[in-house]
C-alpha positions, 0 to 999 in steps of 0.5 A: 776313529773308524779308519780304512787300512789298505795294504796291497803288500801283507807281508815282512815288515808291512805286515808286521806294522799293519797287524801291530798297529790294528791289534793295539791301536785305540782307532778302529782299523778296517783292513784290506789287504793283498799278498805279498807276491809280485810287487810290480803287478801289485803296484800297478793293479792294487787301486783297481783291485782294493776299489773293487773289494770296496764295493764288494764289501759294502764299504763305500758309503761307511763312516770313515774318518781317515784311510790309510795306505802303505806306498805300494798303493797308487793313492791318486788312482785309488781315489779316482776309482771310488765313490766321491764320498770315500775319495774326500775322506782324509789319506795318510800314506807311510812309506816303508820304502821309496822307489828312488832310492833302491840300488840299481846296477845302472840308473838308466834301468829303474822303472820310473813309473813306480817313482811316479807312483810314489810321487803322486801318492804323496801329493794325493795323501793329506799326511805322508808318514816315513819309517825314518828320516833317511827314508823321507830324505832320499825320497825328496832328494830323488824327487829333485833330480827326477824332476829335474831330468823332465824335458819341461815342467821342471818346477819343485813345487810338488816337493815342498807341499810334500815336505809340509805334510811329512811326518816320521813315524817309525814302525813298532817291534816286539821285543825279545827278552835277552838270556844269558848267553854262552861266556866260552866258545866262538864268536856267533854272528846273525845275519838276518836280511833278506836274501836279495842282492840289495842286502849285500850278502856278498859282502858279508861272505867275502868277510867271512871268508876272510875271517876263516883264512885268518884263523878266527873262530866263529859260528854263523846263523843266516836265517833271512827271508828267501823267495824264488830268485836266491842270489848264487852266492848263498849256494856256494857260500853254504858250501864253503862255510859248512863247518862254520854254520849253526843256522841256515834259512828263514826261521819258523815258528817264531820260537825258533827265530827267537831263539837263534836271535838269543843264542847269537852274540853279533847281528851283521848288516851289508845293506846297500838299502835299509829304511828301517831294519825291523830284523837288526832291531829285533836282534838288539833288543835280544843282546846282539852286538850291532855291527852295521854299515855307516850309512843308509838309516843305521846313523839315525837309530845307533851311535857311532861305535856300533857302525863300520866303514861299509867295506869288507875290510871294515866288516872283517876288522870289527869282527875280528876285534869282536872275537877278540874280546869275547876270548879275553873276557869270557863273553860280549855284554851288548851296550846298545840294547836300549837303542831298541827301547823308542820303537816297542810297541807301547811306544810306537802305537801311541806315535801312531795314533797321535799321528792319526789324531793330528791328520782328523784335526786337519781333515776337519771342517774346522781344520787347517789342513782341508 
């Protein structure tokens, strides 16, 4: 197949997915991207900008079997801005996230424009792929509430159409080969999430402060990517935990990132917003023991023994227990490495290619979808 792939937010997990698939797929992907900045502006102007790029690069009349885009693109607007021939090509929308599950302080603060963009994109697509069942289910549940708030025309018929074309297509990743860890010394903790409020860093640092108060010996690597607006809690934590910090800040080059994962015993999440969690999956493949809240996507990917109750107290108790185990046994051996195996690229690439084959069949003149 020849696929026109559109990514308005080419960074982080969006970039990793598209690069990984395009470099391995048996299909030909022609990729157009916009940089990963100012996500609200990206969602609003991407249809106009990418439609202009399609015209400028002479891509309109080329033979395409499918269009693929992330949910950062308003697919309905894009199809309305390109020539009818391209607009008629079967389209897939990939949801890395959805705008109805993002945590806000007050529900009235949520910008519903973006939620409706997700809705019309899903309705306009011939197939809707999600990186997890949690993503799909939280999206559909959020849409039910959203449509129920409308002053009239509260039909749920659009939800049935979205469900009918939905498919779970998890992303792929390159596993990190585990290496022997030091069998003595303090528990080494890893936090690799974005430095933003939806990852609840205050929960992590409150738990570490309590471990310190209890006299638990630990080291910590806080290495997630940061942006212009970093929560104040990071600066305070860096001062308070200075004696326990090994690595602080985003790790470049890639070899440094992988080294950090290999030297850590435990990967911790405190997220209030997570639809897959590539950094956690990478750390698990490298041999880290996952300590993850019992919510969001995590129960879908890991057994109950990898989860804590999501509270500061629950996190403190689990980490203190692991510190005792390491001290008593001379090291931690993770039983969870196999949880990452279904998502390595060799398997993920085949899932994505096969899912795209199904789109071609459904979109053909003899298929059932068009």
